[in-house]
PDB file with SEQRES, HELIX, SHEET and CRYST1 records, atoms N, CA, C and O in Angstrom:
SEQRES   1 A   64  MET SER GLU GLN SER SER TYR GLN ILE LYS LEU ARG LEU          
SEQRES   2 A   64  LYS GLY GLY SER GLY PRO ASN ALA ASN TRP HIS TRP GLU          
SEQRES   3 A   64  ILE LEU ASP ALA GLU GLY LYS LEU ALA LYS SER GLY SER          
SEQRES   4 A   64  ALA VAL GLY PRO GLU HIS LYS ALA PHE ALA THR ALA ARG          
SEQRES   5 A   64  ILE ALA LYS GLU LYS LEU GLU LYS ILE GLN SER LYS              
HELIX    1 AA1 GLY A   18  ASN A   20  5                                   3    
HELIX    2 AA2 GLU A   44  SER A   63  1                                  20    
SHEET    1 AA1 3 GLN A   8  GLY A  15  0                                        
SHEET    2 AA1 3 ASN A  22  LEU A  28 -1                                        
SHEET    3 AA1 3 LEU A  34  VAL A  41 -1                                        
CRYST1    1.000    1.000    1.000  90.00  90.00  90.00 P 1           1          
ATOM      1  N   MET A   1     -97.175 -38.324 -17.617  1.00  0.00           N  
ATOM      2  CA  MET A   1     -98.561 -37.944 -17.437  1.00  0.00           C  
ATOM      3  C   MET A   1     -99.426 -38.806 -18.358  1.00  0.00           C  
ATOM      4  O   MET A   1     -99.111 -38.962 -19.538  1.00  0.00           O  
ATOM      5  N   SER A   2    -100.497 -39.357 -17.831  1.00  0.00           N  
ATOM      6  CA  SER A   2    -101.362 -40.208 -18.635  1.00  0.00           C  
ATOM      7  C   SER A   2    -102.499 -39.394 -19.237  1.00  0.00           C  
ATOM      8  O   SER A   2    -102.906 -38.364 -18.700  1.00  0.00           O  
ATOM      9  N   GLU A   3    -102.993 -39.880 -20.352  1.00  0.00           N  
ATOM     10  CA  GLU A   3    -104.060 -39.206 -21.069  1.00  0.00           C  
ATOM     11  C   GLU A   3    -105.411 -39.650 -20.517  1.00  0.00           C  
ATOM     12  O   GLU A   3    -105.623 -40.843 -20.298  1.00  0.00           O  
ATOM     13  N   GLN A   4    -106.321 -38.716 -20.290  1.00  0.00           N  
ATOM     14  CA  GLN A   4    -107.652 -39.042 -19.799  1.00  0.00           C  
ATOM     15  C   GLN A   4    -108.521 -39.500 -20.966  1.00  0.00           C  
ATOM     16  O   GLN A   4    -108.472 -38.911 -22.046  1.00  0.00           O  
ATOM     17  N   SER A   5    -109.303 -40.530 -20.758  1.00  0.00           N  
ATOM     18  CA  SER A   5    -110.212 -41.034 -21.777  1.00  0.00           C  
ATOM     19  C   SER A   5    -111.503 -40.223 -21.754  1.00  0.00           C  
ATOM     20  O   SER A   5    -111.954 -39.771 -20.702  1.00  0.00           O  
ATOM     21  N   SER A   6    -112.081 -40.051 -22.927  1.00  0.00           N  
ATOM     22  CA  SER A   6    -113.356 -39.353 -23.005  1.00  0.00           C  
ATOM     23  C   SER A   6    -114.519 -40.345 -22.969  1.00  0.00           C  
ATOM     24  O   SER A   6    -115.675 -39.951 -23.120  1.00  0.00           O  
ATOM     25  N   TYR A   7    -114.218 -41.625 -22.770  1.00  0.00           N  
ATOM     26  CA  TYR A   7    -115.240 -42.664 -22.718  1.00  0.00           C  
ATOM     27  C   TYR A   7    -115.387 -43.216 -21.307  1.00  0.00           C  
ATOM     28  O   TYR A   7    -114.432 -43.242 -20.530  1.00  0.00           O  
ATOM     29  N   GLN A   8    -116.596 -43.655 -20.993  1.00  0.00           N  
ATOM     30  CA  GLN A   8    -116.896 -44.223 -19.685  1.00  0.00           C  
ATOM     31  C   GLN A   8    -117.583 -45.570 -19.885  1.00  0.00           C  
ATOM     32  O   GLN A   8    -118.439 -45.705 -20.760  1.00  0.00           O  
ATOM     33  N   ILE A   9    -117.217 -46.567 -19.082  1.00  0.00           N  
ATOM     34  CA  ILE A   9    -117.808 -47.898 -19.161  1.00  0.00           C  
ATOM     35  C   ILE A   9    -118.842 -48.050 -18.051  1.00  0.00           C  
ATOM     36  O   ILE A   9    -118.590 -47.691 -16.901  1.00  0.00           O  
ATOM     37  N   LYS A  10    -120.012 -48.589 -18.409  1.00  0.00           N  
ATOM     38  CA  LYS A  10    -121.043 -48.903 -17.430  1.00  0.00           C  
ATOM     39  C   LYS A  10    -121.417 -50.370 -17.595  1.00  0.00           C  
ATOM     40  O   LYS A  10    -121.688 -50.829 -18.705  1.00  0.00           O  
ATOM     41  N   LEU A  11    -121.431 -51.102 -16.484  1.00  0.00           N  
ATOM     42  CA  LEU A  11    -121.807 -52.513 -16.468  1.00  0.00           C  
ATOM     43  C   LEU A  11    -123.105 -52.694 -15.692  1.00  0.00           C  
ATOM     44  O   LEU A  11    -123.325 -52.044 -14.670  1.00  0.00           O  
ATOM     45  N   ARG A  12    -123.968 -53.589 -16.189  1.00  0.00           N  
ATOM     46  CA  ARG A  12    -125.193 -53.921 -15.474  1.00  0.00           C  
ATOM     47  C   ARG A  12    -125.400 -55.433 -15.512  1.00  0.00           C  
ATOM     48  O   ARG A  12    -125.256 -56.064 -16.560  1.00  0.00           O  
ATOM     49  N   LEU A  13    -125.734 -55.993 -14.380  1.00  0.00           N  
ATOM     50  CA  LEU A  13    -126.037 -57.413 -14.294  1.00  0.00           C  
ATOM     51  C   LEU A  13    -127.471 -57.620 -14.764  1.00  0.00           C  
ATOM     52  O   LEU A  13    -128.398 -57.039 -14.199  1.00  0.00           O  
ATOM     53  N   LYS A  14    -127.661 -58.443 -15.795  1.00  0.00           N  
ATOM     54  CA  LYS A  14    -128.988 -58.688 -16.343  1.00  0.00           C  
ATOM     55  C   LYS A  14    -129.622 -59.956 -15.799  1.00  0.00           C  
ATOM     56  O   LYS A  14    -130.843 -60.099 -15.841  1.00  0.00           O  
ATOM     57  N   GLY A  15    -128.814 -60.882 -15.289  1.00  0.00           N  
ATOM     58  CA  GLY A  15    -129.383 -62.119 -14.755  1.00  0.00           C  
ATOM     59  C   GLY A  15    -128.301 -63.137 -14.473  1.00  0.00           C  
ATOM     60  O   GLY A  15    -127.156 -62.986 -14.901  1.00  0.00           O  
ATOM     61  N   GLY A  16    -128.670 -64.158 -13.760  1.00  0.00           N  
ATOM     62  CA  GLY A  16    -127.737 -65.227 -13.445  1.00  0.00           C  
ATOM     63  C   GLY A  16    -126.774 -64.835 -12.345  1.00  0.00           C  
ATOM     64  O   GLY A  16    -126.851 -63.747 -11.775  1.00  0.00           O  
ATOM     65  N   SER A  17    -125.858 -65.759 -12.059  1.00  0.00           N  
ATOM     66  CA  SER A  17    -124.838 -65.493 -11.058  1.00  0.00           C  
ATOM     67  C   SER A  17    -123.622 -66.368 -11.339  1.00  0.00           C  
ATOM     68  O   SER A  17    -123.713 -67.385 -12.026  1.00  0.00           O  
ATOM     69  N   GLY A  18    -122.503 -65.959 -10.804  1.00  0.00           N  
ATOM     70  CA  GLY A  18    -121.265 -66.725 -10.977  1.00  0.00           C  
ATOM     71  C   GLY A  18    -120.871 -66.864 -12.435  1.00  0.00           C  
ATOM     72  O   GLY A  18    -120.880 -65.883 -13.178  1.00  0.00           O  
ATOM     73  N   PRO A  19    -120.523 -68.084 -12.854  1.00  0.00           N  
ATOM     74  CA  PRO A  19    -120.075 -68.277 -14.238  1.00  0.00           C  
ATOM     75  C   PRO A  19    -121.191 -68.114 -15.274  1.00  0.00           C  
ATOM     76  O   PRO A  19    -120.916 -68.006 -16.469  1.00  0.00           O  
ATOM     77  N   ASN A  20    -122.446 -68.095 -14.823  1.00  0.00           N  
ATOM     78  CA  ASN A  20    -123.573 -67.938 -15.745  1.00  0.00           C  
ATOM     79  C   ASN A  20    -124.185 -66.539 -15.703  1.00  0.00           C  
ATOM     80  O   ASN A  20    -125.281 -66.323 -16.221  1.00  0.00           O  
ATOM     81  N   ALA A  21    -123.486 -65.600 -15.096  1.00  0.00           N  
ATOM     82  CA  ALA A  21    -124.004 -64.227 -15.009  1.00  0.00           C  
ATOM     83  C   ALA A  21    -124.037 -63.605 -16.398  1.00  0.00           C  
ATOM     84  O   ALA A  21    -123.111 -63.783 -17.189  1.00  0.00           O  
ATOM     85  N   ASN A  22    -125.097 -62.880 -16.686  1.00  0.00           N  
ATOM     86  CA  ASN A  22    -125.248 -62.194 -17.967  1.00  0.00           C  
ATOM     87  C   ASN A  22    -125.086 -60.702 -17.724  1.00  0.00           C  
ATOM     88  O   ASN A  22    -125.897 -60.092 -17.027  1.00  0.00           O  
ATOM     89  N   TRP A  23    -124.042 -60.111 -18.295  1.00  0.00           N  
ATOM     90  CA  TRP A  23    -123.722 -58.695 -18.105  1.00  0.00           C  
ATOM     91  C   TRP A  23    -124.020 -57.918 -19.375  1.00  0.00           C  
ATOM     92  O   TRP A  23    -123.768 -58.397 -20.481  1.00  0.00           O  
ATOM     93  N   HIS A  24    -124.552 -56.730 -19.213  1.00  0.00           N  
ATOM     94  CA  HIS A  24    -124.749 -55.801 -20.325  1.00  0.00           C  
ATOM     95  C   HIS A  24    -123.817 -54.613 -20.082  1.00  0.00           C  
ATOM     96  O   HIS A  24    -123.848 -54.011 -19.009  1.00  0.00           O  
ATOM     97  N   TRP A  25    -122.997 -54.277 -21.066  1.00  0.00           N  
ATOM     98  CA  TRP A  25    -122.083 -53.144 -20.906  1.00  0.00           C  
ATOM     99  C   TRP A  25    -122.376 -52.081 -21.951  1.00  0.00           C  
ATOM    100  O   TRP A  25    -122.834 -52.366 -23.058  1.00  0.00           O  
ATOM    101  N   GLU A  26    -122.095 -50.841 -21.557  1.00  0.00           N  
ATOM    102  CA  GLU A  26    -122.263 -49.688 -22.448  1.00  0.00           C  
ATOM    103  C   GLU A  26    -121.035 -48.815 -22.346  1.00  0.00           C  
ATOM    104  O   GLU A  26    -120.460 -48.660 -21.269  1.00  0.00           O  
ATOM    105  N   ILE A  27    -120.632 -48.246 -23.466  1.00  0.00           N  
ATOM    106  CA  ILE A  27    -119.544 -47.275 -23.485  1.00  0.00           C  
ATOM    107  C   ILE A  27    -120.163 -45.940 -23.881  1.00  0.00           C  
ATOM    108  O   ILE A  27    -120.738 -45.796 -24.960  1.00  0.00           O  
ATOM    109  N   LEU A  28    -120.032 -44.966 -22.977  1.00  0.00           N  
ATOM    110  CA  LEU A  28    -120.609 -43.642 -23.182  1.00  0.00           C  
ATOM    111  C   LEU A  28    -119.501 -42.646 -23.511  1.00  0.00           C  
ATOM    112  O   LEU A  28    -118.405 -42.726 -22.957  1.00  0.00           O  
ATOM    113  N   ASP A  29    -119.787 -41.710 -24.412  1.00  0.00           N  
ATOM    114  CA  ASP A  29    -118.797 -40.677 -24.728  1.00  0.00           C  
ATOM    115  C   ASP A  29    -118.852 -39.565 -23.682  1.00  0.00           C  
ATOM    116  O   ASP A  29    -119.595 -39.664 -22.705  1.00  0.00           O  
ATOM    117  N   ALA A  30    -118.075 -38.518 -23.885  1.00  0.00           N  
ATOM    118  CA  ALA A  30    -117.975 -37.425 -22.909  1.00  0.00           C  
ATOM    119  C   ALA A  30    -119.309 -36.714 -22.693  1.00  0.00           C  
ATOM    120  O   ALA A  30    -119.545 -36.158 -21.620  1.00  0.00           O  
ATOM    121  N   GLU A  31    -120.169 -36.728 -23.687  1.00  0.00           N  
ATOM    122  CA  GLU A  31    -121.478 -36.067 -23.586  1.00  0.00           C  
ATOM    123  C   GLU A  31    -122.543 -36.979 -22.992  1.00  0.00           C  
ATOM    124  O   GLU A  31    -123.678 -36.547 -22.790  1.00  0.00           O  
ATOM    125  N   GLY A  32    -122.198 -38.230 -22.708  1.00  0.00           N  
ATOM    126  CA  GLY A  32    -123.147 -39.178 -22.143  1.00  0.00           C  
ATOM    127  C   GLY A  32    -123.939 -39.948 -23.181  1.00  0.00           C  
ATOM    128  O   GLY A  32    -124.865 -40.682 -22.835  1.00  0.00           O  
ATOM    129  N   LYS A  33    -123.585 -39.788 -24.457  1.00  0.00           N  
ATOM    130  CA  LYS A  33    -124.271 -40.511 -25.519  1.00  0.00           C  
ATOM    131  C   LYS A  33    -123.669 -41.903 -25.670  1.00  0.00           C  
ATOM    132  O   LYS A  33    -122.470 -42.099 -25.471  1.00  0.00           O  
ATOM    133  N   LEU A  34    -124.512 -42.860 -26.022  1.00  0.00           N  
ATOM    134  CA  LEU A  34    -124.078 -44.236 -26.204  1.00  0.00           C  
ATOM    135  C   LEU A  34    -123.172 -44.345 -27.423  1.00  0.00           C  
ATOM    136  O   LEU A  34    -123.574 -43.986 -28.529  1.00  0.00           O  
ATOM    137  N   ALA A  35    -121.945 -44.841 -27.227  1.00  0.00           N  
ATOM    138  CA  ALA A  35    -121.010 -45.026 -28.328  1.00  0.00           C  
ATOM    139  C   ALA A  35    -121.014 -46.477 -28.801  1.00  0.00           C  
ATOM    140  O   ALA A  35    -120.891 -46.746 -29.996  1.00  0.00           O  
ATOM    141  N   LYS A  36    -121.155 -47.412 -27.857  1.00  0.00           N  
ATOM    142  CA  LYS A  36    -121.152 -48.839 -28.195  1.00  0.00           C  
ATOM    143  C   LYS A  36    -121.737 -49.605 -27.022  1.00  0.00           C  
ATOM    144  O   LYS A  36    -121.610 -49.179 -25.875  1.00  0.00           O  
ATOM    145  N   SER A  37    -122.377 -50.730 -27.300  1.00  0.00           N  
ATOM    146  CA  SER A  37    -122.914 -51.563 -26.231  1.00  0.00           C  
ATOM    147  C   SER A  37    -122.748 -53.026 -26.606  1.00  0.00           C  
ATOM    148  O   SER A  37    -122.506 -53.366 -27.764  1.00  0.00           O  
ATOM    149  N   GLY A  38    -122.881 -53.872 -25.614  1.00  0.00           N  
ATOM    150  CA  GLY A  38    -122.759 -55.292 -25.859  1.00  0.00           C  
ATOM    151  C   GLY A  38    -123.082 -56.074 -24.606  1.00  0.00           C  
ATOM    152  O   GLY A  38    -123.524 -55.514 -23.603  1.00  0.00           O  
ATOM    153  N   SER A  39    -122.855 -57.379 -24.674  1.00  0.00           N  
ATOM    154  CA  SER A  39    -123.114 -58.217 -23.514  1.00  0.00           C  
ATOM    155  C   SER A  39    -122.017 -59.260 -23.400  1.00  0.00           C  
ATOM    156  O   SER A  39    -121.300 -59.548 -24.359  1.00  0.00           O  
ATOM    157  N   ALA A  40    -121.907 -59.819 -22.202  1.00  0.00           N  
ATOM    158  CA  ALA A  40    -120.912 -60.851 -21.937  1.00  0.00           C  
ATOM    159  C   ALA A  40    -121.465 -61.778 -20.860  1.00  0.00           C  
ATOM    160  O   ALA A  40    -122.219 -61.357 -19.983  1.00  0.00           O  
ATOM    161  N   VAL A  41    -121.076 -63.044 -20.944  1.00  0.00           N  
ATOM    162  CA  VAL A  41    -121.492 -64.035 -19.960  1.00  0.00           C  
ATOM    163  C   VAL A  41    -120.271 -64.461 -19.168  1.00  0.00           C  
ATOM    164  O   VAL A  41    -119.222 -64.761 -19.738  1.00  0.00           O  
ATOM    165  N   GLY A  42    -120.412 -64.486 -17.845  1.00  0.00           N  
ATOM    166  CA  GLY A  42    -119.316 -64.904 -16.983  1.00  0.00           C  
ATOM    167  C   GLY A  42    -119.131 -63.958 -15.823  1.00  0.00           C  
ATOM    168  O   GLY A  42    -120.003 -63.133 -15.548  1.00  0.00           O  
ATOM    169  N   PRO A  43    -118.000 -64.065 -15.132  1.00  0.00           N  
ATOM    170  CA  PRO A  43    -117.730 -63.190 -13.987  1.00  0.00           C  
ATOM    171  C   PRO A  43    -117.611 -61.726 -14.404  1.00  0.00           C  
ATOM    172  O   PRO A  43    -117.354 -61.420 -15.569  1.00  0.00           O  
ATOM    173  N   GLU A  44    -117.802 -60.830 -13.443  1.00  0.00           N  
ATOM    174  CA  GLU A  44    -117.785 -59.390 -13.711  1.00  0.00           C  
ATOM    175  C   GLU A  44    -116.472 -58.924 -14.326  1.00  0.00           C  
ATOM    176  O   GLU A  44    -116.477 -58.094 -15.236  1.00  0.00           O  
ATOM    177  N   HIS A  45    -115.354 -59.444 -13.846  1.00  0.00           N  
ATOM    178  CA  HIS A  45    -114.067 -58.971 -14.359  1.00  0.00           C  
ATOM    179  C   HIS A  45    -113.876 -59.326 -15.830  1.00  0.00           C  
ATOM    180  O   HIS A  45    -113.199 -58.594 -16.552  1.00  0.00           O  
ATOM    181  N   LYS A  46    -114.448 -60.416 -16.282  1.00  0.00           N  
ATOM    182  CA  LYS A  46    -114.348 -60.768 -17.702  1.00  0.00           C  
ATOM    183  C   LYS A  46    -115.245 -59.873 -18.551  1.00  0.00           C  
ATOM    184  O   LYS A  46    -114.873 -59.493 -19.662  1.00  0.00           O  
ATOM    185  N   ALA A  47    -116.419 -59.539 -18.035  1.00  0.00           N  
ATOM    186  CA  ALA A  47    -117.315 -58.632 -18.753  1.00  0.00           C  
ATOM    187  C   ALA A  47    -116.678 -57.248 -18.867  1.00  0.00           C  
ATOM    188  O   ALA A  47    -116.768 -56.604 -19.912  1.00  0.00           O  
ATOM    189  N   PHE A  48    -116.034 -56.792 -17.787  1.00  0.00           N  
ATOM    190  CA  PHE A  48    -115.373 -55.489 -17.817  1.00  0.00           C  
ATOM    191  C   PHE A  48    -114.210 -55.501 -18.803  1.00  0.00           C  
ATOM    192  O   PHE A  48    -113.991 -54.521 -19.514  1.00  0.00           O  
ATOM    193  N   ALA A  49    -113.464 -56.602 -18.851  1.00  0.00           N  
ATOM    194  CA  ALA A  49    -112.344 -56.699 -19.793  1.00  0.00           C  
ATOM    195  C   ALA A  49    -112.839 -56.624 -21.236  1.00  0.00           C  
ATOM    196  O   ALA A  49    -112.197 -56.003 -22.083  1.00  0.00           O  
ATOM    197  N   THR A  50    -113.967 -57.249 -21.511  1.00  0.00           N  
ATOM    198  CA  THR A  50    -114.550 -57.190 -22.859  1.00  0.00           C  
ATOM    199  C   THR A  50    -114.914 -55.747 -23.216  1.00  0.00           C  
ATOM    200  O   THR A  50    -114.638 -55.288 -24.324  1.00  0.00           O  
ATOM    201  N   ALA A  51    -115.530 -55.042 -22.281  1.00  0.00           N  
ATOM    202  CA  ALA A  51    -115.906 -53.644 -22.511  1.00  0.00           C  
ATOM    203  C   ALA A  51    -114.663 -52.764 -22.650  1.00  0.00           C  
ATOM    204  O   ALA A  51    -114.650 -51.840 -23.464  1.00  0.00           O  
ATOM    205  N   ARG A  52    -113.627 -53.037 -21.870  1.00  0.00           N  
ATOM    206  CA  ARG A  52    -112.394 -52.241 -21.925  1.00  0.00           C  
ATOM    207  C   ARG A  52    -111.726 -52.383 -23.289  1.00  0.00           C  
ATOM    208  O   ARG A  52    -111.210 -51.405 -23.829  1.00  0.00           O  
ATOM    209  N   ILE A  53    -111.729 -53.580 -23.844  1.00  0.00           N  
ATOM    210  CA  ILE A  53    -111.141 -53.798 -25.169  1.00  0.00           C  
ATOM    211  C   ILE A  53    -111.907 -52.999 -26.223  1.00  0.00           C  
ATOM    212  O   ILE A  53    -111.300 -52.387 -27.102  1.00  0.00           O  
ATOM    213  N   ALA A  54    -113.234 -53.005 -26.136  1.00  0.00           N  
ATOM    214  CA  ALA A  54    -114.043 -52.226 -27.080  1.00  0.00           C  
ATOM    215  C   ALA A  54    -113.764 -50.728 -26.911  1.00  0.00           C  
ATOM    216  O   ALA A  54    -113.696 -49.990 -27.894  1.00  0.00           O  
ATOM    217  N   LYS A  55    -113.604 -50.287 -25.669  1.00  0.00           N  
ATOM    218  CA  LYS A  55    -113.292 -48.880 -25.392  1.00  0.00           C  
ATOM    219  C   LYS A  55    -111.944 -48.494 -25.982  1.00  0.00           C  
ATOM    220  O   LYS A  55    -111.808 -47.418 -26.564  1.00  0.00           O  
ATOM    221  N   GLU A  56    -110.946 -49.364 -25.839  1.00  0.00           N  
ATOM    222  CA  GLU A  56    -109.628 -49.079 -26.388  1.00  0.00           C  
ATOM    223  C   GLU A  56    -109.659 -48.989 -27.914  1.00  0.00           C  
ATOM    224  O   GLU A  56    -108.949 -48.176 -28.506  1.00  0.00           O  
ATOM    225  N   LYS A  57    -110.480 -49.823 -28.546  1.00  0.00           N  
ATOM    226  CA  LYS A  57    -110.625 -49.750 -30.009  1.00  0.00           C  
ATOM    227  C   LYS A  57    -111.266 -48.432 -30.421  1.00  0.00           C  
ATOM    228  O   LYS A  57    -110.863 -47.833 -31.418  1.00  0.00           O  
ATOM    229  N   LEU A  58    -112.262 -47.974 -29.664  1.00  0.00           N  
ATOM    230  CA  LEU A  58    -112.890 -46.681 -29.965  1.00  0.00           C  
ATOM    231  C   LEU A  58    -111.880 -45.539 -29.801  1.00  0.00           C  
ATOM    232  O   LEU A  58    -111.850 -44.615 -30.614  1.00  0.00           O  
ATOM    233  N   GLU A  59    -111.057 -45.604 -28.753  1.00  0.00           N  
ATOM    234  CA  GLU A  59    -110.057 -44.565 -28.529  1.00  0.00           C  
ATOM    235  C   GLU A  59    -109.019 -44.562 -29.639  1.00  0.00           C  
ATOM    236  O   GLU A  59    -108.549 -43.499 -30.045  1.00  0.00           O  
ATOM    237  N   LYS A  60    -108.660 -45.731 -30.131  1.00  0.00           N  
ATOM    238  CA  LYS A  60    -107.684 -45.833 -31.213  1.00  0.00           C  
ATOM    239  C   LYS A  60    -108.238 -45.204 -32.490  1.00  0.00           C  
ATOM    240  O   LYS A  60    -107.528 -44.494 -33.202  1.00  0.00           O  
ATOM    241  N   ILE A  61    -109.496 -45.468 -32.768  1.00  0.00           N  
ATOM    242  CA  ILE A  61    -110.153 -44.900 -33.956  1.00  0.00           C  
ATOM    243  C   ILE A  61    -110.235 -43.377 -33.821  1.00  0.00           C  
ATOM    244  O   ILE A  61    -110.000 -42.645 -34.783  1.00  0.00           O  
ATOM    245  N   GLN A  62    -110.573 -42.911 -32.614  1.00  0.00           N  
ATOM    246  CA  GLN A  62    -110.718 -41.470 -32.362  1.00  0.00           C  
ATOM    247  C   GLN A  62    -109.385 -40.731 -32.521  1.00  0.00           C  
ATOM    248  O   GLN A  62    -109.363 -39.589 -32.983  1.00  0.00           O  
ATOM    249  N   SER A  63    -108.278 -41.372 -32.143  1.00  0.00           N  
ATOM    250  CA  SER A  63    -106.989 -40.701 -32.191  1.00  0.00           C  
ATOM    251  C   SER A  63    -106.421 -40.602 -33.600  1.00  0.00           C  
ATOM    252  O   SER A  63    -105.459 -39.866 -33.820  1.00  0.00           O  
ATOM    253  N   LYS A  64    -106.986 -41.315 -34.550  1.00  0.00           N  
ATOM    254  CA  LYS A  64    -106.485 -41.256 -35.938  1.00  0.00           C  
ATOM    255  C   LYS A  64    -106.873 -39.988 -36.627  1.00  0.00           C  
ATOM    256  O   LYS A  64    -106.530 -39.789 -37.793  1.00  0.00           O  
TER     257      LYS A  64                                                      
END                                                                             
C-alpha cells in the first residue's frame, strides 16, 4: 500500500513555448496553503520534475 501525499503540485505556463517556455510551479499543503513555489524554463515535463523534487524534499522534512 502506498502512502498518500498531503502536498499538491500546480503548474502554470507564464510565457514562451517549447524549449523557451517559462513555467511557474506551486506546492500546496493539505489545507491549500502555499508551501513552496518556484519557476522553471523548458518543456512541461522538466518543470513538473523540478516541482516533484521540491515536493519530495518537503515530504522528507515532514516525516522526520
